[in-house]
C-alpha positions in Angstrom: 0.0 0.0 0.0 2.9 2.3 0.7 4.0 2.1 -3.0 0.5 3.1 -4.1 0.5 6.2 -1.9 4.0 7.1 -3.0 3.0 6.7 -6.7 -0.1 8.8 -6.2 1.7 11.6 -4.3 3.0 13.0 -7.7 0.3 15.3 -9.2 0.8 14.1 -12.8 0.4 10.5 -11.8 -2.8 11.4 -9.9 -4.0 13.1 -13.0 -3.3 10.0 -15.1 -5.3 7.9 -12.6 -8.2 10.3 -12.8 -8.1 10.1 -16.6 -8.0 6.3 -16.6 -11.2 6.2 -14.5 -13.1 6.5 -17.8 -11.4 3.5 -19.3 -8.2 2.2 -20.9 -6.1 4.7 -23.0 -2.9 4.6 -25.0 0.1 6.6 -24.0 -0.3 9.2 -26.8 -3.9 9.9 -25.8 -2.9 10.4 -22.2 -0.1 12.7 -23.2 -2.3 14.8 -25.4 -5.2 15.1 -22.9 -2.9 16.1 -20.0 -0.6 18.2 -22.2 2.5 16.3 -21.3 5.1 14.8 -23.6 5.1 11.1 -24.3 8.3 10.3 -22.4 7.0 11.9 -19.3 3.8 10.0 -19.5 5.6 6.7 -20.1 7.8 7.3 -17.0 4.7 8.1 -14.9 2.9 5.0 -16.2 5.9 2.8 -15.4 5.8 4.0 -11.8 2.1 3.4 -11.6 2.6 -0.1 -13.1 5.4 -0.9 -10.6 3.0 0.2 -7.8 0.4 -2.1 -9.2 -2.1 0.7 -9.9 -2.2 0.2 -13.7 -2.1 -2.7 -16.1 -1.0 -2.8 -19.7 -3.3 -4.4 -22.3 -1.7 -5.0 -25.7 -4.2 -4.1 -28.6 -3.1 -4.4 -32.2 -0.3 -1.8 -32.5 -1.0 -0.1 -29.2 -0.5 -0.7 -25.5 -3.6 0.4 -23.5 -3.2 1.4 -19.9 -6.0 0.6 -17.5 -6.6 1.0 -13.8 -6.0 -2.0 -11.7 -8.9 -2.1 -9.2 -7.4 -4.2 -6.4 -4.9 -1.7 -5.0 -7.3 1.1 -5.4 -9.9 -0.8 -3.4 -7.2 -1.5 -0.7 -6.5 2.3 -0.5 -10.2 3.0 -0.3 -10.7 0.5 2.5 -7.8 1.8 4.5 -8.9 5.4 4.1 -12.5 4.4 4.9 -11.5 3.1 8.3 -10.1 6.5 9.2 -13.0 8.4 7.7 -15.4 6.5 10.0 -13.3 7.3 13.1 -13.2 11.0 12.1 -16.9 11.1 11.3 -17.6 9.7 14.8 -15.3 12.3 16.4 -16.9 15.1 14.4 -20.4 13.9 15.4 -19.3 13.9 19.1 -17.9 17.4 18.6 -21.2 18.6 17.0 -23.0 17.3 20.1 -20.7 19.2 22.5 -21.1 22.4 20.4 -24.9 22.0 20.5 -24.8 21.5 24.2 -22.6 24.5 24.8 -24.9 26.6 22.6 -27.9 25.5 24.6 -26.1 26.4 27.8 -25.2 29.8 26.4 -28.8 30.4 25.4 -30.1 29.3 28.8 -27.7 31.7 30.6 -28.7 34.5 28.3 -32.4 33.9 29.2 -31.5 33.9 32.9 -29.6 37.2 32.6 -32.5 38.7 30.7 -35.0 37.7 33.5 -32.8 39.0 36.3 -31.9 42.3 34.5 
């Protein structure tokens, strides 16, 4: 999983993954759409392939690059565990804030009655 995070930390590789979400693409198409030169894209694709994030599918005279779902699912599952923890913490914080606001409102009403 560390290799996946390291590969995705580079902005152009992340852009390539975003582009490949819509389906397999050849290097030249990726380069054109992202306005990068072909050697740059090939280098980024090699890193993504070594991290297991993309697979190469030979088609006639082209090599199509496609996302490999397994490592992306692993990243999603790992992140999801932390998202649930933070959601629970934010929910608890929302409850504390609401309680503090109710206390402030109650104190404000008491001051108004006394004053």
